[in-house]
N, C-alpha and C positions, 0 to 999 in steps of 0.2 A: 812813349811809355815804356814800352816793350817790343823789341827786336829779335826774335826768334828765326835762324837760317839753318836749315839741313840739320837739326837735331836729331841724334842717334842714341839710343840707351836701350842697354840689353841686360837682362836679367839672367841667370843661369838657363840656357835653353830657351829663351824667349825674349824677343823684341819687343817693347814695352813702346818706344817711340822710332819712327822709321822715316828719316827725312823730313821732319816737322817744320814748316815755316810759316810765319804770320807776322802781322804789326799790329800793336792796338796804340791809339794814340791816346795823349792825356785826357784824362776827363771822361772816357769811356767807361762804361760798366760791361762786362763781357762774362757770360756765364759759359762754362763746360760742361756738354751734356753728352753723355754716353753710356752704354752698358757696363759694369762691374768689369774690370779687367782692361778696359780700353785704352788707360795710361792717363788718365786725368790727373790722379794724385801723383805720378813721378812725375808729369810736367811741371805741377805747380812745386813740387819739391828742388826740380832743377832750376826754375825761375828765381826761387827764394834760396838759390845758392847752399841745398843742404841734400842734393845729390848732385853727382858730376857725369855727364854725358860722355860717351865715349866719341863722338865726335859732333862738329857742329859748333854755332855761336849763340850765345844769349846777353843781351844789352838790357839794363833795367836802368831808367832815369839815366841815361846816357853812362853808365857803368857796366863794364866788362865783367860779368857776374862769373865768368871761370878764370880771369886774372885778379879779380878782387873781391872776393866772397864776402869777406869781412866789412866792406864798405858797403856792397849790396845789401847786408842784413841791417844797416840804418837806413835804409831807403824803404824796406818792406816791412810791413807788418803780415806776420804770416798766423795761422791760425791750421793746426792739423786736424785732420779727421778723427784721431787719437791722441788728443791732447793730454798733458799732465800738469797738475796742479801741484805744489807743495802743501801736503794735507795739513801739517803741524802751524804753517803761517795762516796770519789772518788775511783776508782779501788785499787791506792795506798795504802789507807787508810783500804779498805776491806782486802788486802793481809795482812798488817802490823797486824791486828788485829786478823786474823785467826794463823799467825805464833806465836804472842805474847801468844794466848789462848792454842795452841799446845804445849806450853812449849820451845819454840825458845829463845837463849839468846838472848838480846838486841842488842849486837854488832853485831848481823850476820843477823837481820831482814831486814836493807836496801838490802844488797847483795842478800838476798833472795826472796826479792820482784822484784829488777830488773831482777833476773835469769827466775823466774816464768813468769813475764810479756813477756820476751824475747821469751820463749817456746812457750807460747800461741798467740804471735805476737798482744801485748798489749802494748808494750812499746809507741808508739806515742799518744796511748789514757789514759796513766797512772793517769793523773790529772782528767781525765772525771768523774762526778757523774754516779752511775750504774743507776741512773733513766731514764737517758739519751740514753742507750745503746739499741740497737737490740735485739732481741731475741738469735741469734747467739753469740753476743758479750757476752752477760750474760751467757750464758753458758760457754764460754772459761775462763770468770772470777772464774764459778764455778768450773771448771776443775783446773785455776791456784790454787785455795784456797785448794783443795784437795792436788796438789803437794807441797805446798809452804814450807813443814817441810821436805821434801824428806823422806818420809815414807816407808820403806820396803816393804809394802803391799797398793796396792790401790784397793780399792772397788768401782767401778763404775756401777750407777745405769743408764741405757740408757744415757751414755755419749755424744751419737753421736745426740742425740734429737735437732733439731733446728740448725744444722749445715751445710752448704753448702759443698759439695765435697771436695772441697780445705782445709777447716779447719778440715773436718775428718780426713783426712791424717795427 
């Protein structure tokens, strides 16, 4: 599912990733663990085709991420550690927008929204504006956005942040 080879990423004056190589087979759950500043978020952003390394290669679901970043976006659901929601949109509209942006066929969107909302226990609030949601509910909407197009790969950066124990489950 993921193949990373000799990945190097630099911030001005700081090497965040230094010759990182690994493979992760399809169906495996993998956690990145390390101290703040270790490069975990940078690595996830590279895998999601949101940051470009200075060297190395990345393949996700048989796609060369550096050569075909837009195609990669359709195969990846990504939850940023600092996500944003459209405050004046309802949960339903937010999920619909992300589904459209990920290339989902329009006739499938309503069902995908209902399914994602149900999975994250948001159905009863589906018409509520995101600006009115608690931190934990906002986190669930962001997770639903990552899942909406049912990608073969989910990259979740701090997915349980702000969630109570029941919601984490």
